[in-house]
N, C-alpha and C positions, 0 to 999 in steps of 0.2 A: 442404099445406107442410110441406117437411122439418122433421124434430125437429132442436134444439139440440144433443142428446145421441145418443151412441152406445152403446148397454147390451148388455152380453152378460153371462151370468151361468156360469161353468164352474167346477167343483168347489166349491160353496157361497162362490164369491168374485164380488161385483159389479163389473164393472169398468165405470165410468161415462167417457167422453171427451166433453170437450166439442167440439161439431161444427160448428163455424163457423169451418174453417180458414181461407176466402177473407178472414174479417175477424180474422184472428190469435184466434180463441176470445173475442170482445170480448163484454162483457155487454149483452143487452138485455133488455127485459121478459120477452119468451118463454124466454129463458135460464134467467135467474133464478127464474121460475115452474117451468119444467119440472125444474130441478135441485134445487129446494126440496122439490117433492112426489117425484122420484125417491129422494131420502135418506130422506125419512121413509115411503115405502113400504118400504124396504129395512132400516129401523129395526124396523118389525113384522114383518117376515117371517122365521120360524123357521128357513127353509132358506137363510138368508144368513148366512155366518160373519162375513165382513169386505167393506169396499168400498175400490176403488182407484180413485183420481179422477187424470185425466190429459187431455190435449189430442190432438186429432189433427193432424196437419201439424206445422211445424215450432215452433209456439209452446204453452206452456201455456194462457196466458192474458193477452192487453194489456189488460185492465181493461175500462174503460167504451166502447163502442160510440160511434163517431162522429154517427150519426145519432141515438142515445140522447141524448149529450151535447147535441145541437141541440135536442131537443126539451125538454130541461130546462133550457137557456139561455132558453127563451121561455117556461118554464112559472111560473107563482105559486109562492110560498112555500108554500102550502096544498099543492100538485099536487107540489113537491120533497120535502115532509115524506113525504107518502105513499110517494113512491117511494123516498126513502132506507130508509123502515120494512120494505118490501117485501125490500129487499138486506138488512137487520138480521137480518130472520127467516131467511133463506138463512143467512148466517153463525153464527146461534145453533143453527139445525136441523144442520149440520154438526158445529158444535164440541160438540155433546151427544148427537149419537147415541150410543145404547149398544153399536154395532157398533165394531170397531177400523177406523180409516179410515187410508189410505196415500196420500201424495200422489205420483205418479209425475210427477216435473217435466220432462217431456220437454225443453222448451225456455224461454225468456225468461217472466217474470211480472212485470206492474207492476200498481199500485195494487190492486183487487179481486182480481187474480190472487194477488197476495201475500198477502190475506187467505184464501184459499182454502188455501194452505200452510199457513198458520198454525193454522187451524182442525182441519188434520189431525192424528190422534195421531204420525204417522210422515211424513216427506219423504224422498225421494230422488231427487237432481237430478242432470241430467246437465250434465258439466263444463263443457259451451258454455252452458248458461242464464245469462242477464242478469236481475237486478232492481230494483226502483226503486218509491218510495213518493213518485212526483211531484206529487203534487197541489198544493202550493204554488208550484208553477210556472203552475198556472193561477188563482191566488187562493183555493185551496181548503185543504182538509185531510183527511187521512185518518181521518175521524170514525167511521164506521160499523164498519170494522175493528180500529180502533185497541185495543180491549180485548185482543184476540186476536195483534195482531201485539206488543204490549208485554208479554204472556204469555210469548211464545215468545222474545223478544230480550233482553226486561228494559228498563226505563226510560233506563237511560242511553243505549243504542243507539238507543232509539226516537228519542232527543230529537235525536240528529244528523240521523237519515234523514227524518225527520218534516219539518226545517227544512232542511236542503239539498236535499232530492229527487234526490239524485246516482244514479245507477246503478252498480250493485255487483255483481261476479261469484260464482260457484256457492262458491269457495274462501271467499271473506267471509262469504256467507250461511251455510256451516257453520260458520264461526268464531264466530258472533254467536249461533248456536242457531236460526236458521230452518231449515235442512234438516239430518238426521243424518247422509247419505252422500252422496258427491259421486264420480260413476263417469264414464267414458267414456259417450257414448251409445250404443255397441254394449254394452256392460255393463248397460245399465240394468234392462232386464228379466230378467236373469241374478240381480242384486241383489234386486230386487222380489221373485222366487220365492222367495229365498232367506228374506227376512223373513217371507212367507206362509207357508213351511214351519215357521217357529217358531210364529206366531200358531194354525196348525192345531193344534198341542199343548196350548194354553190350554183349560181349559173355559170355555162361553160366559159363562154366569153369574160366574165367577170374573173373568172380563176386563171385564165389565159394571162390576162392582163395584169392580175394581183402577183403572179409569179413572174412574170418579165418586170414588173416594178421591183419586185424584192431584188432579182438579180441584179438590176440595173443599180438600183441605191447601194446594194452591197458592195458593188464594182467589179462584181463576177463578169460583166458582158466585157468589160472594157479590159480586165485581167487575162480572161481566158479566150483569147483571141486565136484567129488562125496562124498568126505570126508566132503565137507562145507553142502553140501546137508545132509548128517545124522546127523551132528551137529547141525544144521538151525532146521529140525524136531525133533530133540531131545529137544530143547530149547521150542519151540512152545509147544509140547506134555506135558513137565513140567508144564509150565505155565497154560496151559489150567485145568489141574487137582489141581493147587495150591489155598489156600482158596481165592487169590485176583482175580485169573483167574476164579474161580467158582462164586463168588460175581458180576462180572462184567460180566460175559456171563447171570447169572441167572437174574440181573437187568434189562440187555438190552430186555431179552426175556419177562421180565414182565413188561417192558416200564416204568422204574423208575429210577433214579439218585442212582449208585451204592455209598455203605455205606461212600466209601470214599471222597465224594463230601460236605457231611456234617462235616467234620471233622475241 
């Protein structure tokens, strides 16, 4: 079976590319498990100084895989909760790894893809990238990724984007704090390398403590607790099996508008 990740280590930088371009690097069980394991491995590897996360192909990540969503639509609440807890573990692992993390946003990011961007310390996006927290269109909410997205863009911006599900561009993403830099696609690697140059100058222990300090003072360590993960996983599981969630997922898979858009 082909790996869901394409990993290279050059000059102590681990470059991790989501490697499902045929489905726009959408999440499934295998990708979630492999990415969680890879980030944890690099966190423990003294030979790795930082981690760059990107996507192969034209998309960073489209969020949930269609077949994965189809399976979750048929699953019961307990199965949905277990699935959500695995995704929560991935986000927590990425957010709290001691190594500096950089999202190289080569293309569009939706749903969980936005969560990955928000969990990284630094995010650099191509100016062609689009973003969206579109879960409400399915009768769902971005529960698992919400602590990280709110920490990145603030509650005020999140309130709008969570309830509208609207698509926004890279310039807007930069304006609200989701990404730090926006460049032309052909300048993306140049900007990533510029940031990696500065990261290489810092002491590894100092960077680890600096990252922890920023998370602690920002309240992220307290807000984004294991208890929060469990609560949010329970929320999304409950909504997935609710009548509205079932209608939203079914409508999406059937490529038709959900019933509530006709009311």
